[in-house]
N, C-alpha and C positions, 0 to 999 in steps of 0.2 A: 379352282384350276381355272384361270382365264381363258376366254376364249379369244384366241389368234386374228386378227382383223386382215381382210383382203382390201390392199388399198391399190393406189394409182402406182404407187412404188413397188407394191408385190407384182402387178401386171409388167411394169417395165423390166424387171428384174427377171420374171420369169422369159419373157420374150428374148432378152439378151443372151441367159443360158442356152437357148435354143439358137438364136442367131450365131454365137460363138462356138456352137456344137460342144458345150458343154453337156449338154444332154441331145438325143435325138429327137427330130420334129414328132415322131408317134410317141415321145414321153411326155408331153406338155401337161399330165396331171401331175407327173411326178417333178417337173420345172417348178410348176405351183407348190407343190409340198416343200419343196427345198426355198423357194423364195418366199413363201409365209413365214417360216422358221428364221429366216435370214434377216429379213426386214424386221421383225417383232423381238428380235435379239434372244432369239433361245439360245441357249448354250450348248447343248446336245440333240443332236437329230437321229433318234433311233428309230429303225428301220430293217426290216426284213428284205426289202428290195436291193439284192445283189447285182441284177443286173444292170441298174442304171445310177443308182445314189449310192449306195456301200459297195463302191466298187474301186478295185483301186487304180484302175485307170481312169476312171472319171474324176474320182475326187481331187486331183491336182488341177484340172480344168474348172469345174465347180469352185472350188476355192479362189483360183486367180480371178474369174469373172465375179464374183462376190466382191474381191478386194477391189477391182479396176470401177466398181459401182460404188465404191464408199463405204463396204459394209465388211464386217469381220465374221466371217461362216462360222457355223456351228462345227463343232465335232461330228464329224457321221461315223457311227457305228452301227454293228447290230447289237441287240441286247447282250447276246454272248460276248462279244468283243468288250463291252463295257464290265461286267462282272469278272473279265479274267484277272489275275493277281499278278 
């Protein structure tokens, strides 16, 4: 499994996620979690964090911020959602 890189682009996207209110200021670690996945082209982002990341109200804001910065966001879901038939 490859290690994902933290780059200038990751830092810029994490900051944009917070500045665009896709994620709250207190969720900086979550913004980096999303940005690392997005910038590194991860297809699925599995998380149990339903407060900020796998949240039906936050996902559209996260996705639109990523697209506005030229990235296609991953599919964000919980492991249970991924396994649903």
